[in-house]
C-alpha positions in Angstrom: 7.9 -59.2 -216.5 9.4 -56.0 -217.5 13.0 -56.6 -216.6 15.2 -54.3 -214.7 14.6 -51.2 -216.7 11.6 -49.4 -218.3 12.7 -49.8 -222.0 10.1 -52.3 -222.8 7.3 -50.1 -221.3 8.6 -47.3 -223.5 8.5 -49.5 -226.7 5.1 -50.8 -226.0 3.7 -47.2 -225.6 5.5 -46.1 -228.8 4.1 -49.1 -230.7 0.6 -48.5 -229.3 0.6 -44.8 -230.2 1.8 -45.6 -233.7 5.1 -43.8 -233.3 8.0 -45.0 -235.4 10.4 -47.6 -234.0 14.0 -47.9 -235.1 15.2 -51.2 -236.4 16.8 -52.1 -233.1 13.9 -51.1 -231.0 11.5 -53.2 -233.2 13.9 -56.2 -232.8 14.0 -55.7 -229.0 10.1 -55.3 -228.8 9.6 -58.4 -231.0 12.0 -60.5 -228.9 10.1 -59.6 -225.8 6.7 -60.4 -227.5 7.7 -63.6 -228.7 8.8 -64.9 -225.2 5.3 -65.7 -224.3 1.6 -65.4 -225.3 1.0 -63.3 -222.2 3.5 -60.7 -223.4 1.6 -60.5 -226.6 -1.7 -60.2 -224.9 -0.5 -57.3 -222.8 0.8 -55.4 -225.7 -2.5 -55.9 -227.6 -4.5 -54.5 -224.6 -2.6 -51.2 -224.8 -3.5 -50.7 -228.4 -7.2 -50.5 -227.5 -8.0 -46.8 -227.3 -11.7 -47.1 -226.5 -11.9 -48.1 -222.9 -8.5 -48.2 -221.2 -8.8 -44.8 -219.5 -12.3 -45.5 -218.1 -11.2 -48.6 -216.5 -8.6 -46.8 -214.3 -11.5 -46.2 -211.9 -11.7 -49.9 -211.2 -8.2 -50.0 -209.8 -8.0 -50.2 -206.0 -4.8 -48.2 -205.7 -4.4 -44.7 -204.2 -1.2 -44.3 -206.2 -3.2 -44.7 -209.5 -5.9 -42.2 -208.5 -3.1 -39.7 -207.5 -1.2 -40.1 -210.7 -4.3 -39.9 -212.9 -5.4 -36.8 -211.1 -2.1 -35.2 -211.7 -1.9 -36.2 -215.4 -5.6 -35.5 -216.3 -5.3 -32.0 -214.8 -2.7 -31.2 -217.4 -4.7 -32.3 -220.4 -6.0 -29.2 -222.2 -8.7 -28.7 -224.7 -7.1 -28.3 -228.1 -10.3 -27.7 -230.0 -10.5 -31.3 -231.1 -12.6 -33.9 -229.3 -10.6 -36.7 -231.0 -7.4 -35.1 -229.8 -8.6 -35.0 -226.2 -9.7 -38.7 -226.4 -6.4 -39.8 -227.7 -4.4 -37.9 -225.0 -6.7 -39.3 -222.3 -6.1 -42.8 -223.6 -2.2 -42.3 -223.9 -2.0 -41.0 -220.4 -4.1 -43.8 -219.0 -1.9 -46.4 -220.8 1.2 -44.8 -219.4 -0.1 -45.0 -216.0 -1.1 -48.7 -216.4 2.3 -49.6 -217.9 4.2 -47.6 -215.4 2.6 -49.3 -212.4 2.1 -52.9 -213.8 -0.8 -53.7 -211.6 -3.6 -54.6 -213.9 -4.9 -54.0 -217.4 -8.6 -53.9 -218.1 -9.9 -53.9 -221.6 -13.6 -53.8 -222.5 -15.1 -54.9 -225.8 -18.4 -53.5 -226.7 -20.5 -54.4 -229.6 -23.9 -52.7 -230.6 -25.6 -55.0 -233.2 -22.0 -56.1 -234.3 -20.5 -52.7 -234.5 -18.2 -51.0 -232.1 -19.5 -48.1 -229.9 -19.0 -44.7 -231.4 -19.4 -41.0 -230.5 -21.5 -38.3 -232.1 -19.7 -35.2 -233.5 -20.3 -33.6 -230.2 -18.6 -36.5 -228.5 -21.9 -37.7 -227.0 -22.2 -41.5 -226.9 -24.5 -43.1 -229.4 -27.7 -44.5 -227.7 -27.8 -47.7 -229.6 -28.6 -50.5 -227.2 -25.6 -52.6 -226.2 -26.1 -56.2 -227.3 -22.9 -57.6 -225.8 -20.2 -56.3 -223.5 -17.3 -58.4 -222.3 -14.3 -57.2 -220.2 -10.9 -58.7 -219.8 -8.7 -58.2 -216.8 -5.1 -59.2 -216.8 -3.3 -59.1 -213.5 0.3 -58.3 -214.0 2.0 -57.9 -210.8 1.1 -56.8 -207.2 -1.7 -59.3 -207.3 -4.2 -60.4 -205.9 -6.6 -58.2 -207.7 -10.1 -58.1 -206.4 -13.1 -58.0 -208.7 -16.8 -57.8 -207.8 -18.9 -59.1 -210.6 -22.3 -57.8 -211.7 -24.1 -60.4 -209.5 -22.3 -59.5 -206.4 -20.0 -62.6 -206.6 -16.2 -61.8 -205.9 -13.2 -63.0 -207.7 -9.5 -62.6 -206.6 -7.2 -62.8 -209.5 -3.6 -63.9 -209.1 -0.4 -62.8 -211.0 -0.3 -63.2 -214.8 -3.9 -64.4 -214.8 -6.6 -63.2 -217.0 -10.5 -63.1 -216.5 -13.0 -62.5 -219.1 -16.4 -61.5 -217.7 -19.6 -59.7 -218.9 -20.7 -56.3 -217.3 -24.1 -57.8 -216.7 -25.3 -61.4 -216.7 -28.0 -62.0 -219.1 -30.1 -65.2 -219.7 -30.3 -68.3 -217.5 -26.6 -68.6 -216.6 -23.6 -66.7 -215.4 -20.4 -67.5 -217.2 -16.8 -66.3 -217.1 -13.5 -67.5 -218.7 -10.2 -67.8 -216.8 -6.5 -68.4 -217.7 -4.3 -68.7 -214.7 -5.4 -68.7 -211.0 -8.2 -67.2 -209.2 -10.3 -67.7 -206.0 -14.1 -67.3 -206.5 -16.8 -66.6 -203.8 -20.0 -67.1 -205.8 -23.4 -65.9 -204.6 -26.1 -68.6 -204.9 -28.7 -68.3 -207.6 -30.5 -71.6 -208.5 -32.2 -69.9 -211.5 -28.8 -68.8 -212.9 -26.0 -71.4 -212.2 -22.3 -70.0 -212.5 -19.9 -71.5 -214.9 -16.1 -71.1 -215.2 -14.4 -72.1 -218.4 -10.6 -72.7 -218.3 -8.3 -74.6 -220.6 -11.0 -77.0 -221.7 -12.4 -77.5 -218.2 -16.0 -76.5 -217.2 -16.7 -75.7 -213.5 -20.5 -75.4 -212.7 -21.5 -74.0 -209.3 -24.7 -72.7 -207.5 -23.0 -70.9 -204.7 -19.7 -71.8 -203.3 -16.1 -70.9 -202.4 -13.2 -72.4 -204.4 -9.8 -71.9 -206.1 -8.8 -72.7 -209.6 -5.2 -73.0 -210.8 -4.9 -73.7 -214.5 -2.2 -71.8 -216.4 -2.1 -72.5 -220.1 1.0 -74.4 -221.1 1.5 -76.0 -217.7 0.9 -79.8 -217.3 -1.2 -79.8 -214.2 -4.5 -77.9 -213.3 -6.1 -78.0 -209.9 -9.6 -77.1 -208.6 -9.9 -76.9 -204.8 -13.3 -76.6 -203.0 -13.7 -75.0 -199.6 -17.4 -74.6 -199.3 -20.5 -75.8 -201.2 -20.2 -77.9 -204.3 -19.2 -77.9 -207.9 -19.4 -80.1 -211.0 -16.3 -80.5 -213.1 -16.4 -81.5 -216.8 -13.3 -82.3 -218.7 -12.6 -84.5 -221.7 -15.8 -86.5 -221.2 -15.3 -87.0 -217.5 -17.6 -85.6 -214.9 -16.8 -85.2 -211.2 -18.6 -83.6 -208.3 -16.5 -82.0 -205.6 -17.5 -81.6 -201.9 -15.8 -79.3 -199.4 -12.0 -80.0 -198.8 -11.7 -81.9 -202.0 -9.4 -81.1 -205.0 -9.7 -82.1 -208.6 -6.3 -82.6 -210.3 -6.1 -82.7 -214.1 -3.0 -84.2 -215.6 -3.1 -84.7 -219.4 -6.4 -86.3 -220.2 -6.9 -87.7 -216.6 -9.3 -86.1 -214.0 -8.9 -87.5 -210.4 -10.3 -86.2 -207.1 -8.5 -86.2 -203.7 -9.1 -85.1 -200.2 -7.2 -82.0 -199.0 -6.3 -81.1 -195.4 -6.6 -77.8 -193.5 -2.9 -77.4 -194.1 -3.3 -77.9 -197.8 -6.2 -75.3 -198.0 -4.1 -72.9 -196.2 -1.3 -73.3 -198.7 -3.7 -73.0 -201.7 -4.9 -69.6 -200.5 -1.7 -68.1 -199.3 -1.2 -66.0 -202.4 -4.2 -63.9 -201.3 -2.5 -63.1 -198.0 0.8 -62.1 -199.8 2.6 -65.2 -198.7 4.4 -68.1 -200.2 4.0 -71.3 -198.0 5.8 -74.5 -199.0 5.5 -77.9 -197.3 8.2 -80.2 -198.7 7.6 -78.8 -202.1 10.1 -79.6 -204.9 12.2 -76.8 -206.1 11.0 -76.4 -209.7 7.3 -76.2 -208.4 8.4 -73.5 -206.1 10.3 -71.5 -208.7 7.5 -71.8 -211.2 5.1 -70.1 -208.7 7.7 -67.5 -207.9 8.4 -66.7 -211.6 4.6 -66.2 -212.2 4.3 -63.9 -209.2 7.1 -61.7 -210.2 6.3 -61.7 -214.0 9.4 -63.8 -215.0 10.1 -66.8 -217.1 12.1 -69.7 -215.7 15.1 -71.5 -217.1 16.6 -74.5 -215.6 20.0 -74.2 -217.5 21.8 -77.2 -215.8 18.7 -79.5 -215.2 19.0 -79.0 -211.4 16.5 -81.0 -209.3 17.3 -79.3 -206.0 15.9 -80.5 -202.7 12.4 -80.1 -201.2 11.7 -77.0 -199.2 9.5 -76.2 -196.2 8.9 -72.6 -195.2 6.9 -69.4 -195.5 8.0 -66.2 -197.3 6.4 -62.8 -197.8 5.4 -62.0 -201.4 6.3 -58.4 -200.9 9.9 -59.3 -200.9 12.2 -58.2 -203.6 12.9 -61.0 -206.1 16.6 -61.2 -205.3 15.9 -61.3 -201.6 13.6 -64.2 -202.0 15.9 -66.2 -204.2 18.7 -65.6 -201.7 16.5 -67.2 -199.0 15.7 -70.2 -201.2 19.3 -70.7 -202.1 20.2 -70.9 -198.4 17.4 -73.6 -198.0 18.9 -75.5 -201.0 22.2 -75.8 -199.1 24.5 -75.8 -202.3 22.1 -77.9 -204.4 20.9 -74.9 -206.5 21.8 -71.3 -207.3 20.0 -68.6 -209.1 20.6 -65.5 -211.1 18.3 -63.0 -212.9 18.8 -62.3 -216.6 16.3 -59.5 -217.7 12.9 -61.3 -217.5 14.3 -64.7 -216.7 15.2 -66.6 -213.5 18.1 -68.9 -214.3 18.7 -72.0 -212.3 22.3 -73.1 -212.0 24.2 -76.0 -210.3 27.1 -73.7 -209.3 27.3 -70.3 -207.8 27.2 -67.6 -210.6 30.4 -65.5 -210.9 29.6 -62.0 -209.9 29.4 -59.7 -213.1 28.8 -62.6 -215.5 
């Protein structure tokens, strides 16, 4: 996502902190933002000063704890509560951008108004009417989140989850863009709903995986335990264990999946890529998402199917070299900033 240097990180921070950008810096930042809606979403998250710093506590990373301890220890009281709050937020944003693991933004409304502080920096005690949080997993996924009801969600790379801090009323509801695996605790009085790209998934208690990235032609819901009802474009389908709903365009169909299929679907949680006669572009699309890159098939390369298993902790250039060998001269790759470029001939070094 960030390319091979930290320039974009620096520009995002300057922009979030309302520091002036030169004309060339603004052009570079705008070019990056316009590459994808996900880039725009990430930049917008870092402009929210209210809650970013608090959400650092939700990160399951020793490195984050250590870095925040080091930075927060250097923040001194300047006599202005507002100044301290701003410094706290700026340091938190810097940590989040520097590591690129996950961003978490909370939106709080008290009777339609944002939360505020008294002149003594004590929280206003107005009851919270609605509180929603967004998690965007950038890299180093999966990111594990335990919801208020005890259900667990594992969020994959470049995926976003919207969820409440507490489930109120007669149902539990979250929104997803991307891929996630859900382990939902049963509660007959409060069914669980997942909304994603016009699809509604209703469950009472089950274990399933959803892959539905905006802008991609195919979405899949795979069920491993329990049952779910799926509603899409007027169609309704009920999934039973080891079944998968495949949505292409306006069509919803259900098919059986094997143990091998289910292993492949959940490989991303175990930090593995596993492919069984998968076509090249499907493989590269998954690789690009995981490493925060875009994909460009410059020469319209089809490649040949690949079967194999690869660690997701590999450096991107290492993984692409392995895939090149499997392609046996049918495809070659190079990395240009935030893009994986697919070529039909080996790129000339230095170009």
